Structures are given as C-alpha cells and as structure tokens.
C-alpha positions in Angstrom: -67.8 -19.9 45.6 -70.4 -20.4 44.0 -71.5 -17.8 45.1 -69.0 -15.4 43.6 -69.6 -16.9 40.6 -73.2 -15.7 40.3 -72.6 -12.4 41.5 -70.4 -12.3 38.8 -72.5 -13.3 36.3 -75.4 -10.4 37.5 -73.4 -7.9 38.2 -70.7 -8.1 34.1 -74.3 -7.5 32.3 -74.9 -4.2 34.6 -71.5 -3.4 34.0 -72.0 -3.3 30.2 -75.3 -1.1 30.2 -73.8 1.1 32.4 -70.6 1.3 30.1 -71.8 0.8 26.6 -73.2 4.1 26.4 -70.0 6.5 28.5 -67.6 4.7 25.6 -71.0 5.7 23.3 -70.8 9.1 24.3 -66.8 9.7 24.7 -66.6 8.0 20.7 -69.0 11.3 19.8 -67.0 14.0 21.2 -64.1 13.0 19.7 -65.5 12.6 16.2 -67.0 15.9 16.7 -63.5 17.5 18.2 -62.2 15.9 15.1 -64.8 17.4 12.6 -64.7 20.7 14.4 -60.6 20.5 13.5 -61.3 20.0 9.9 -63.9 22.0 9.8 -62.0 25.2 11.4 -59.2 24.7 7.9 -62.0 25.0 5.8 -62.5 28.1 6.5 -58.9 29.2 7.3 -57.9 28.1 4.1 -61.5 29.9 2.8 -59.6 33.1 3.7 -56.0 32.2 2.8 -58.3 32.1 -0.8 -59.5 35.2 -0.3 -57.0 37.4 0.5 -54.7 35.7 -2.8 -58.0 36.5 -4.5 -57.3 40.7 -3.2 -52.7 40.2 -3.8 -53.9 38.7 -7.5 -56.4 41.6 -8.7 -54.3 44.3 -7.4 -51.4 43.3 -9.5 
C-alpha cells in the first residue's frame, strides 16, 4: 500500500507539469478567439458607419 502512495506522490507533480502548459495554451486560444470576434464586430460597425455616411451625404 505504501508503494502506491509513493507512486501517486511522484506522478502528481509530473501530471501537473504536463497539464499546466496545456491548460494555459487552451485559455490563450479561447481568449484569442474571443478577441478576434470583437475585431470582426468593430470592422462590421465601421462598414455600417461608412454606408450610413454615404447615404446621409447623398441627401
């Protein structure tokens, strides 16, 4: 029983070392996707604003 306890204690730091970068990368990808969608919305709003300015200048 003591052997399993020692194995668990040696495996946990290894798993944490391997999982932390993976979790960090997944969070960065999520944030990047979120930020890119915001830039798409801003670009669409600029296009709409330009179209509205064209319509208003014709009148």
